[in-house]
N, C-alpha and C positions, 0 to 999 in steps of 0.2 A: 451632415445629418445630426439629428438630435438623439440623445440617449433614449428618449421615449420611443422614437421610431424604431431604433435598433431592437429594443426590448419587445416591441410589438411584433417584429418579424420573427424573433427567436422564441417567443413564448409558446406558440403551437408546437414547435419542435421539442421544447423542454417538457411540455405536457405529454407528448407522445413518448419521449424517452422515459419519463416516469412510469407511464403505463407499461412500457416494455420491461423495465426493471422490476416492477411489481409482478408481472406475469412470470418472468424468469425466477423470481423469488418463490412464487407459488409452486412452480415446477420443481425447483430445488427442494422445497419442503416436502414435496411428494417423494423425491428421491430419498430423503431421510427416513421416510416410512419404511422403505425397502432396505435400509441399512447403509446407504451410501453417505459418506461424510461430506455433504454439500453445504456451502454457506447459505445462510438465510438472512434477509434483511429484518431488523427489528421493526415491529409494527409502528413503534413510536417515530422512527426515522421517516417512514412513509407518510405518516400523518403530518409531521412537521414540513416535509417537502411539499405536500399538497397544499397546506395552508400558506406556505411561502409563495407558491406560484399563484394562488388565488389572490393574495394580497398585492402582488406585483401587477396582476391583471386589473385590479379594482382602481377606479379613479378616486381621488380624494374628495370629489364632490358627489359620489354615488349615494351617500347617506342624506344628502341635502337636495331633494328633488327640485324644489323651486329654484335654488341657485343654479342647478344644472340647466334647467329650462331657460333661465334668464341669461346664462352665459352663452348657450347655443343661440338664443334669440338675438342677443346683442351682437354676437360675432357674425351671425347671418345678416343682421341689419347693416353692419359695416360693409360687408361684401356687396349687398344689394345697393347701398348708397353709392359705393364706389362705381358700380356698373351703371346705375340709373341716374345718379346725381340727385336723388330725392331722399327724404326722410319719411317718417310716419310710423304709426303704431298699429296699423291694421284696423282702425275704426273703433277703438275702445274709448270710453268716456274718461274724462279727467279723474273722476272719483274712483273708477276701477283701476286706473293707472296708479293713483295714490295708495290704494289698498294693496296692490301687488308690490309696490316699492316698499311699503312698510313691512309687509310680510318677508320680502327678500332681505331687508335690513335686519330683521330679527333672526332669520335663518343664518345670515352671514355672521352675526354676533355669536350665535351658537356654534357655528363652524369654527370661528376663531378660538373660542374657549376650548374646544376639543383639540384643535391642532396646536395652539400655543396658549396654554393656560395662564401665562404671565400676563 
């Protein structure tokens, strides 16, 4: 199994656990109102945990819509070609294909600058 598959399986459990901890912290803070010395999570820790779980869940291509579409389309085409033994682009003209490829190339360059600025 790949690490991404494992993370994908445990991510919903981690999010549920974070909600549970937040709920317990809120109940605990209510206990403090009545004078009980109960522990309370700092709000900063909760925010950091939520942002971490969101960043783990996010794909590196999410900000680059065209690249994501292209990656899905290309991956789908490979599977289709393997099953059918044919190629093809779904009937688009050469000019449209060139425009899409140029846009994808610009998006890919922008993606590389963000991920690896060197």
